[in-house]
N, C-alpha and C positions, 0 to 999 in steps of 0.2 A: 587554436580552438580547443585543444586537449582531446581527451578520450571521447569516443562517440558511439561505441557499440555496447549495448546493454542486453544481457540475457535475464529474463524474469521466469522463474520456474514455480508453477503451482498456483491454482486458484482461478477458475472460471466457472460461474454458475449462472442459472437463470432464475431471477428473483421476483417475488411479488412484494411491493412496498405499500404498506397501508399507513396513511397519515391520519393521526388522531390529535385532538387538542391536548389530551393528557393520556398517558398510558393507563390501560384498564387495571383495576384492582383485582385481587384473587377471589372474585365472586362470580357466580353464574349470572350472565347478563346478555342482552341483545343490543348490539350497536347498529343503529339504523342508517347512519350516514358517515362516510369517511372518504378521504382521498385515496385513490388506488392507481398504481402504476406498475407495469411489468418491464423489466429491462435486464440486460446482462449485468452480472454482479461478481463479487468476490475480489479478494485482495490482489491477485495477479492481473486480472483484467483491468482493475482500477489503475494500478501502477503503469501498466503497459500503454493504456490509452493516453494517459497524461504524458509519459515519456515520448511517445511517438509524435504527439502534437507539439511537443517542445523541440522537435527536429532531431531527436536521437534515433539512430537505427536500432530498433527494439525487436527482439525475438521473445515471444511468450510461448511456453509449453504448459499445457494443462490437460486434464482428463475431461472428456465430454462423452455423452452417450450417442448411440446410433439412433437418435430420435429427433422429433421436431425441435425440442429445446436446444439440442446440440447444433442443429442447423441454424437456429436463430442466433446462437453465440458466434458461429462461424461468420455469418453475414455481418453482425455488428462489429467484428474485428477486422473486416476488410477495409482498412484505412491506410493512408500513406505512412511509410516508415515502420509499419508494424507487420511482422512475419509471424503468423500463428501456426505453431506446430502442436499436434495433439495426438493422444492415444485414445482409442475407444474403450470406454469403461463398460463392462458387461452389466453393471448395476444401473446404468443409465446416467443421464446428466444430473448432477447435484442441483437441488433447488432449495432456496431459503425463502422464508416469509419473515419480513422485517416490519415490526410495528414501530413507528416513529412518532414522537410527540413534537410539539412546537418548540421545545427547547433543544431539540437535536438528540435527545436520548433515544435509545433503541433497545428493543427486545428482538433478538434473532432466533428464529425457529428453523431448525434443519428439517425440512419436510422429507428430503431424501439425502443419503450420504454417498459419497464416492468410495471406491474401494480403498482400503487401507494399504494393501500390498498388491498393487496391480502388476501384471506381467509387463515388463519393459525391456526393450533392447537398449542397454546402457551404452552400447558402442555408438549409437546415433547421436548421443549427447556430446561425444568427444569433440567433434568439429565445432559445435555450437559454443561450448565452453572455451575451446582453444582460440576461437576468433573474437571472443568478447573481451571487453576491457574490464568489466565488472559483472558479477553475478548476484542477482537478488534471489535468495532462497526463501520462499514463503513457508510458513509453518504448516504445510500440508504434508502428511505422513511420508509420501513416497519421495519427497525432495531430499530427505536425509541420505538417500542412496547415491546422490551426486556429490556429496562432500569429498570423498576420496579423489574424484576427478578434478574438482576445484583445487585441491591441494597439489595434485600431480602437475597441473599446469600453472600453479602459483597465481591463481586468479583471486583478487580481493572479493570476499563474500560480504554482502549486506543482508541483514535480516530484519524483519518487523515482528516483534514479539507481542504486539497488540496489548491486551490487558493482562499480561503475565503478572502473577502474584509474588514472584521472587522465589518460589519454592517448587512449582510444578516440574517434575523431572522430564516431562515430554520435551521441554524447551532446551534441555542440556546440550544436545548435539549441536543445535544452532548457536547457543552461547559459546561453545568451544570453537566452532568453525568460523564465526563471523568476526571481522575486525571493525565493522560498522553496525551499530545496533540502534534500532528505533523501538520505542515502546510507549505506552501511556501510563499515567500515574493513577488510573482508576482503582487498581488494587494494590498500589504501592504508597502507603501513607508516608513512608520514610524513603522516598524515591532518590533524594540526593545521596544518601548513604549507599544505596544500591548502585547508583551511577558511579560513585567514587570507587566502589569495590570492583566494578567492571573495568574501569580505567586502570586500576591497580593490577588487574589480571592481564594487561597488555592490549586492551582494545584501543583503537585509534580515535573512535568517535562514539559517543553515546548521546542520544537525543530522547528526551522524555516529553511527550505532549500532555497538555492539561485541559483539553477542550476549550471552553470560553476563557480559561486563565492563561492561554498562550503556551509557551514551550520553554524548555531548558536544555542547553547543550553543554557537553564537557568533552575536552579533547585530551589526547595523550601528552600534549605540550603544556597542559595546565590551564587552558582557557575554560572559563565558565561564563556562559552568556544566557540571559533571559530575554524573551521577546513576547510582547503582548499580541493579542489578535487585533485585527483591524475592524472596528465595529461598524464601519460603513457598509460592509457586505451583509445584505439582508438574508436571514435564514429561510431557505425553502426546504432543503433536505440535506442533512449532515452525512448521509450515506456516502462513503468514499472519500471523505475529507482527509482522513489519515493517510490514505494512499496517495492522494494528490499532494499532501504536504511532503511526503518522502520523495515523490517524483520531482517536485520543485527544488528540493535540496540537492538531489543527484544532478539535476541540470546545472545548478550553480557550481557544484563540486567539479564536474567534468569540464567546466569552463575555467577552472582555476581561481574562482572567486574566494574571497576571505570568508571566514565562518559567519560573520555578521550578515554579509549579503546573502549567503546561502540560506540562512534562517529567514531572512526577509522574503526571498523568493518562495521559499516553502510556505510561509504564512500567506502570501498572496495567492499562491496556487490553491491552497485549501480554501481561502476566502472566496475565490471565484467558483470553486466546486459547490459550495453550499448554496449558491444562488440558483441552482438548477437541480432537476431530478435525475441526473445522470452521474456517472462516475468521473467524468471529466468535463470541464466547461467547453461547450462547443466551439467557441472562438479562440480557445487557448492557442498561443503561438509564442515563439521567442520574442517577437516584436511587442506583442501585447504585454507579456510579463515584464520585459525590461522597461517599457513605458510606465507600467503600474509601479514598478520599483522607484523610478525617478519621482513619480508623483507623491508617493507616500514616505519615501526614505531619503530622497535627494540623490545626488549623482555619485556618491562614493562607491568604490568597488571593494 
C-alpha cells in the first residue's frame, strides 16, 4: 500500500462564502441578492479533510481562537482518520470572506488575521513529524519554524505556493525546504520556465495548475505531463479545489502510482470538490476515486 501517515501544518479558518453571478466592480453599490454559506476554510483544513476521506491517517495542526468560530472548526474536523492538533491564538480564529463568481474566480478578504509569530512548543511537533511519512507545510508564517525538524528527521516536505509570482521572498524558505512543490499559473505567465528552474534546483516534483486549463507536472527524471480538466463536473463552488487536487495527487503518490495516474486522481478529486460548497466532496473515498478514474481514464496504473 505504501506510505500512509501525513502531517499537514497550517491553515484552518472559518469563512463566509458569497456567491455572485459576476464579481463586483470597484464602484459603490448595493447587492440585493446572493448565495451565502459559512463553513470551515483554509488550505490546511482543505487538504486534511480530503486526505482523511481518502483513507490516509492525517494529522492537521493549525491555530484557532478560544471562541465560537474555533469550536465550530473543531467540530467540523472531528471526522475519521483526521487528528486535529491546535494552539490557541490570542488574536482569535482567523476569518475570511470569499466572493465567488460563476466561473470559479474568487476575491478573498481577510476579515481577521492569525498571529504571525505565535508562541509554540516546538518539542510537541517532534513526534508528529517523526511518525509521519511526509509533511505538508502550508505557507502560513509559523510553519517555517518546523523546517529544521523536518530536516532533522529527513522527512519529505510538500508545499503549496498557491498564486506565487516567482519573486515574493516570503516563499523562499518553502522553496528551499520542499522537494515537492504545487502552485498555480495565475501570476506566472512563463510558468514552464519557472518549473524547469525549480527542477534544475533539485526538486523531485513541480506541479502547476491552470484552473479551467488543467495542470502541468514536471519531475526530476525528465517527465513533463499535461492534463485537462474533466468538464462533466458542474461548477458550484471552486473554493478548495486546489487543496483537493493536491490531496488526490498525494493519495496516488503514497500508493506508488505513476505520475499520469496521480495527475488523473488529482483532477478527479478537484472536480468532485467543485460540485459542492465544502472543502471536500462528502462522499469522497478511495473506492469512489478509483472508480471515477476507471470511468474517465481507463484501467491503467
